[in-house]
C-alpha positions as CSV (number, residue, x, y, z in Angstrom):
1,M,31.5,-35.7,-29.5
2,S,34.6,-33.8,-29.3
3,I,35.1,-30.3,-31.2
4,A,37.6,-32.0,-33.6
5,T,34.9,-34.9,-34.2
6,R,32.5,-31.7,-34.5
7,R,35.0,-30.2,-36.6
8,I,35.0,-33.3,-39.3
9,L,31.9,-34.2,-40.1
10,R,31.6,-30.2,-40.3
11,S,34.2,-30.1,-42.8
12,T,32.5,-33.6,-44.7
13,V,29.1,-31.8,-44.7
14,V,30.2,-28.7,-47.0
15,A,32.7,-31.2,-49.2
16,S,29.4,-33.1,-50.0
17,A,27.2,-30.1,-50.8
18,T,30.2,-28.7,-52.5
19,A,30.0,-31.7,-54.3
20,L,26.2,-31.9,-54.9
21,C,26.1,-28.5,-56.4
22,A,29.1,-29.1,-58.6
23,A,27.8,-31.8,-59.9
24,I,24.0,-30.5,-60.9
25,S,25.6,-27.5,-62.5
26,T,27.2,-30.1,-64.8
27,L,24.0,-31.2,-66.3
28,P,23.3,-29.4,-69.4
29,A,21.7,-26.8,-69.0
30,N,19.8,-26.3,-72.1
31,A,17.8,-29.3,-70.5
32,L,14.9,-26.8,-69.2
33,D,14.9,-24.3,-72.1
34,A,13.0,-24.0,-75.3
35,Q,14.4,-26.3,-78.7
36,W,16.8,-28.3,-75.9
37,C,16.8,-31.3,-78.0
38,K,18.1,-29.3,-80.9
39,D,21.2,-30.9,-81.2
40,V,20.1,-34.4,-81.6
41,H,19.4,-36.2,-85.1
42,I,16.8,-38.4,-85.0
43,R,15.2,-40.8,-88.2
44,F,11.1,-40.8,-87.8
45,F,9.0,-43.5,-89.5
46,V,5.4,-42.1,-89.9
47,G,4.1,-45.6,-90.9
48,G,1.7,-44.2,-94.5
49,A,1.8,-42.5,-97.7
50,E,1.7,-38.7,-97.0
51,G,-1.5,-37.8,-96.6
52,D,-2.8,-40.9,-95.1
53,A,-5.6,-40.4,-92.4
54,F,-4.3,-41.9,-89.4
55,G,-0.1,-41.1,-90.9
56,T,-1.4,-37.6,-90.9
57,I,-2.1,-37.7,-87.2
58,V,1.4,-39.1,-86.4
59,Y,3.2,-37.1,-88.2
60,N,1.4,-33.6,-87.2
61,G,2.1,-35.0,-83.5
62,A,5.9,-35.9,-84.2
63,K,5.6,-32.2,-86.1
64,Q,4.8,-30.5,-83.3
65,A,7.5,-32.4,-80.8
66,A,9.8,-31.3,-83.4
67,A,8.6,-27.7,-83.3
68,D,8.5,-28.3,-79.1
69,L,11.8,-29.4,-79.0
70,G,13.9,-28.9,-81.4
71,P,15.8,-32.0,-82.8
72,K,16.3,-32.3,-86.6
73,V,13.8,-35.0,-88.0
74,D,14.1,-37.0,-90.9
75,Y,10.2,-37.6,-92.1
76,I,9.8,-41.7,-93.5
77,F,6.9,-42.6,-94.9
78,S,6.2,-46.1,-96.2
79,G,3.2,-46.7,-97.6
80,W,2.1,-49.4,-94.9
81,D,4.9,-51.4,-97.0
82,V,6.2,-54.2,-94.1
83,E,9.3,-54.9,-96.8
84,K,9.7,-51.5,-97.1
85,M,9.9,-50.2,-94.3
86,V,12.8,-52.9,-93.0
87,Q,14.8,-51.5,-96.2
88,Q,14.1,-48.1,-95.0
89,L,14.9,-49.3,-91.7
90,R,18.1,-50.4,-92.7
91,E,19.1,-47.1,-94.4
92,A,18.3,-44.8,-91.1
93,V,20.4,-47.1,-89.1
94,A,23.6,-46.7,-92.0
95,V,22.7,-43.1,-91.0
96,K,24.0,-43.6,-87.2
97,P,21.5,-40.9,-86.1
98,A,20.9,-40.1,-82.3
99,G,18.4,-42.4,-82.8
100,I,15.4,-43.9,-84.4
101,A,12.0,-43.9,-84.1
102,M,10.4,-47.3,-85.7
103,M,7.1,-48.5,-86.6
104,G,6.3,-52.4,-85.6
105,H,4.2,-53.5,-88.5
106,P,7.5,-55.5,-89.9
107,G,8.0,-57.1,-86.7
108,D,10.4,-59.0,-83.9
109,A,12.5,-61.2,-86.7
110,A,12.9,-58.4,-89.6
111,I,13.5,-55.8,-87.5
112,M,16.0,-58.1,-84.8
113,P,19.5,-57.6,-86.8
114,L,19.4,-54.4,-87.2
115,A,18.1,-54.0,-84.1
116,E,20.9,-55.1,-83.2
117,Q,23.4,-53.2,-85.0
118,A,21.3,-49.7,-83.9
119,H,22.5,-51.0,-80.7
120,K,26.3,-51.5,-81.2
121,D,25.8,-47.9,-82.7
122,G,24.5,-46.4,-79.9
123,I,21.8,-45.4,-81.5
124,K,18.4,-45.1,-79.6
125,M,15.5,-46.7,-80.0
126,M,11.8,-46.2,-80.0
127,Y,8.9,-48.4,-81.4
128,Q,5.8,-47.0,-82.6
129,N,1.9,-48.5,-83.2
130,V,2.8,-52.2,-82.8
131,P,4.8,-53.6,-80.5
132,V,8.4,-55.8,-80.5
133,P,8.9,-57.6,-77.9
134,T,11.2,-59.9,-78.4
135,V,13.7,-57.4,-79.6
136,T,13.3,-54.4,-77.0
137,A,13.7,-57.5,-74.4
138,A,16.7,-58.3,-76.3
139,F,18.6,-54.6,-77.6
140,G,16.2,-52.3,-75.3
141,G,14.0,-49.6,-76.7
142,G,10.7,-48.4,-75.4
143,Y,7.2,-48.3,-76.9
144,V,3.8,-45.8,-77.7
145,G,0.8,-47.3,-79.3
146,A,-1.6,-49.7,-78.1
147,Q,-1.4,-53.0,-77.0
148,Q,-2.8,-54.8,-80.2
149,E,-3.7,-58.2,-78.8
150,Q,-5.7,-56.5,-76.1
151,Q,-6.9,-53.9,-78.3
152,G,-8.6,-56.4,-80.9
153,R,-10.2,-58.0,-77.6
154,A,-11.8,-55.8,-76.3
155,L,-13.4,-53.9,-79.6
156,G,-14.9,-57.6,-80.5
157,A,-16.4,-57.6,-77.1
158,E,-17.7,-53.7,-77.4
159,A,-18.9,-54.9,-80.9
160,F,-21.0,-57.9,-79.5
161,K,-22.4,-55.9,-77.2
162,L,-23.7,-53.1,-78.9
163,A,-24.7,-54.5,-82.0
164,G,-27.0,-56.6,-80.1
165,L,-25.5,-59.6,-81.8
166,K,-26.1,-63.1,-80.0
167,S,-24.5,-66.3,-80.2
168,G,-24.5,-67.5,-84.0
169,D,-24.9,-64.7,-85.4
170,K,-22.9,-63.8,-88.6
171,A,-19.9,-60.8,-88.8
172,I,-17.1,-60.2,-91.1
173,M,-13.9,-59.0,-90.1
174,I,-10.8,-57.7,-92.1
175,G,-7.3,-57.5,-91.1
176,P,-3.7,-58.1,-92.4
177,F,-4.2,-61.8,-90.2
178,E,-1.2,-63.3,-92.1
179,N,1.4,-60.1,-90.5
180,E,2.0,-62.2,-86.8
181,S,3.1,-58.3,-85.2
182,R,-0.1,-55.8,-87.0
183,G,-2.2,-58.8,-87.1
184,A,-2.5,-59.5,-83.8
185,R,-4.9,-57.2,-83.3
186,E,-7.9,-58.0,-85.6
187,R,-7.0,-61.4,-84.7
188,G,-7.7,-60.3,-81.0
189,T,-11.6,-59.0,-82.6
190,V,-12.0,-62.0,-84.3
191,A,-11.0,-64.6,-81.2
192,A,-13.4,-62.2,-78.6
193,L,-16.2,-63.0,-81.3
194,K,-15.8,-66.5,-81.8
195,E,-15.8,-67.1,-77.9
196,A,-19.1,-65.4,-77.7
197,G,-20.5,-67.7,-80.3
198,V,-20.4,-65.4,-83.4
199,D,-19.9,-67.2,-87.0
200,V,-16.8,-65.2,-88.3
201,V,-16.1,-64.3,-91.9
202,Q,-12.6,-62.9,-91.7
203,I,-11.1,-61.6,-95.0
204,N,-7.0,-60.8,-95.4
205,S,-6.2,-56.9,-96.0
206,V,-4.0,-56.2,-98.3
207,T,-1.1,-53.2,-98.0
208,E,-2.5,-51.5,-101.1
209,W,-5.9,-50.5,-99.2
210,A,-4.6,-49.0,-96.5
211,A,-2.7,-46.8,-99.5
212,D,-6.4,-46.5,-101.2
213,P,-9.0,-47.8,-99.7
214,N,-11.1,-47.9,-102.9
215,L,-9.1,-50.8,-103.8
216,A,-11.2,-53.4,-100.8
217,I,-14.4,-52.0,-102.7
218,P,-14.8,-55.5,-104.9
219,V,-13.7,-57.4,-102.4
220,I,-16.1,-56.0,-99.6
221,T,-19.0,-56.0,-101.8
222,A,-18.6,-59.4,-102.9
223,A,-18.5,-60.3,-99.3
224,L,-21.6,-58.9,-98.3
225,L,-23.5,-60.8,-101.2
226,N,-22.5,-64.0,-100.3
227,N,-23.5,-63.4,-96.7
228,P,-26.4,-61.5,-96.7
229,G,-27.5,-62.2,-93.0
230,V,-24.5,-60.4,-91.7
231,K,-25.0,-58.0,-88.4
232,A,-21.8,-56.7,-88.6
233,V,-18.4,-55.7,-90.3
234,G,-15.0,-54.7,-88.4
235,Y,-12.5,-52.9,-90.3
236,P,-8.5,-52.6,-89.6
237,G,-7.5,-49.0,-89.3
238,G,-8.9,-45.3,-89.6
239,Q,-8.5,-45.6,-93.8
240,M,-10.8,-48.5,-94.5
241,L,-13.4,-47.2,-91.2
242,G,-14.1,-43.8,-93.1
243,N,-14.7,-45.2,-96.8
244,V,-17.2,-47.1,-95.1
245,P,-20.0,-45.3,-97.0
246,T,-18.5,-46.0,-100.5
247,Y,-18.3,-49.6,-99.2
248,M,-22.3,-50.3,-98.1
249,Q,-23.5,-48.6,-100.6
250,A,-21.3,-49.9,-103.4
251,A,-23.2,-53.3,-101.3
252,G,-26.9,-51.3,-101.7
253,R,-27.3,-50.6,-98.1
254,K,-28.4,-48.2,-96.0
255,A,-27.0,-46.5,-92.7
256,G,-27.7,-48.6,-90.2
257,D,-28.4,-51.2,-92.3
258,I,-25.3,-53.5,-90.9
259,F,-23.5,-52.7,-87.4
260,N,-20.0,-51.4,-88.5
261,F,-16.6,-50.5,-86.2
262,G,-13.0,-50.5,-86.1
263,F,-10.1,-48.6,-85.6
264,D,-9.1,-45.1,-85.5
265,T,-10.2,-41.8,-85.7
266,S,-10.3,-39.4,-89.0
267,P,-12.4,-36.4,-90.4
268,Q,-13.9,-39.3,-92.2
269,I,-14.9,-41.2,-89.2
270,V,-16.3,-38.4,-87.8
271,E,-18.5,-37.9,-90.8
272,A,-19.5,-41.8,-91.2
273,F,-20.7,-41.5,-87.5
274,K,-22.9,-38.3,-87.8
275,G,-24.2,-40.1,-91.3
276,G,-24.9,-43.2,-89.6
277,W,-22.7,-45.3,-91.4
278,V,-20.2,-46.1,-88.4
279,Q,-21.0,-47.3,-84.7
280,L,-17.8,-47.9,-82.7
281,T,-14.1,-47.0,-83.4
282,A,-11.4,-48.4,-80.5
283,D,-9.3,-45.0,-80.4
284,Q,-5.4,-45.4,-79.9
285,Q,-4.5,-41.7,-79.9
286,P,-2.1,-41.6,-83.6
287,F,-1.1,-38.0,-82.3
288,M,0.5,-39.6,-79.1
289,Q,2.5,-42.4,-81.0
290,G,4.3,-39.0,-83.1
291,Y,4.8,-37.1,-79.8
292,L,5.6,-39.3,-77.3
293,P,8.8,-41.5,-78.9
294,I,10.5,-37.8,-80.1
295,L,10.2,-36.7,-76.5
296,S,11.3,-40.4,-75.2
297,I,14.6,-40.1,-77.8
298,C,15.2,-36.5,-76.4
299,Q,14.8,-37.2,-73.5
300,Q,16.9,-40.7,-73.3
301,V,20.1,-38.8,-75.5
302,V,20.2,-35.3,-73.8
303,L,19.2,-36.5,-70.0
304,G,20.3,-40.1,-69.8
305,L,16.2,-41.0,-69.2
306,A,15.0,-44.7,-69.7
307,P,12.7,-44.9,-72.6
308,M,8.8,-44.5,-72.6
309,N,6.5,-47.2,-72.2
310,V,3.4,-45.7,-72.8
311,D,-0.3,-47.7,-74.0
312,T,-2.4,-44.9,-75.8
313,G,-5.5,-47.2,-76.2
314,A,-8.3,-44.4,-75.0
315,G,-11.3,-46.2,-75.2
316,F,-14.1,-46.5,-77.5
317,V,-15.6,-43.7,-79.7
318,T,-19.5,-44.2,-80.5
319,P,-22.5,-42.4,-81.8
320,Q,-23.2,-40.8,-78.0
321,N,-19.3,-39.8,-77.7
322,Y,-18.2,-39.1,-80.6
323,E,-18.8,-34.8,-81.2
324,I,-16.8,-34.6,-78.4
325,V,-13.5,-35.4,-80.4
326,S,-15.0,-34.4,-84.0
327,E,-13.3,-30.9,-84.5
328,L,-9.8,-31.8,-83.4
329,A,-10.5,-34.8,-85.6
330,K,-11.5,-32.8,-88.1
331,Q,-7.9,-31.3,-87.2
332,A,-6.3,-34.5,-88.1
333,L,-4.7,-34.0,-83.9
334,R,-7.4,-37.2,-83.1
């Protein structure tokens, strides 16, 4: 190699290194500092009403992310009303924040036109709790939450095993079966039980039961009285599962008479485990469904990273292991 060639190569290496250093220096220096997302405006959908069992854990996760990262966050409470969520999403898109973290309960069809508008406006979208795969395939965005049908089927199989059910036994499953997206989880549970030979009585839940689970007392009591041989009852969320002692007592049943199972953890569910009223729940870690969408929007806006996709389904809580999560559940963190 000639001296001239070596000089050219050396100059090229030096120039490349200089360019690399210059590129690194243009990265946002505050990305490594506390509150590195402080200039980002986010609208975050909590899903439920203020103070409800599941929504409070989601809210606490979102608040922790805001405290850690520094964005300005508007918290949107919907009382689990899908029509209200759609209207609130329409309003959120009109405000044009940097990002929106949206509950997927309204489903692909209802969210699609608003997701399209958000995409046109450059708004970063994340979805939590209920996936909207058609929307994210068309206009991007990530998802943080359990995979609905997969988690539902897993719970049905686990309930069949732990309850000692056999073909021909009868169970009740409560859920929003008419909601195409949100009801996929409970439909999965029913499918798993039916495939194992269990006779499943389905009760369609209404939005108001999530906000006030006592409203379901007459319906559940009647179902138990009309089906005296029921071995197991499944519930669609933490609010109703935490209210199991009330349901059972209203129907004249004692703790342990029926295998009660469902989804989520809460202080009420921990107490129901302790009292022998609840025997199984599927944990979907709602704290992560609050924290990670905000983190992902910050990463997308500030660092140009791709949206997160995280399955938060963590497994099952039973009478044998509920004490592991009990203290965090009482603090509305699990």
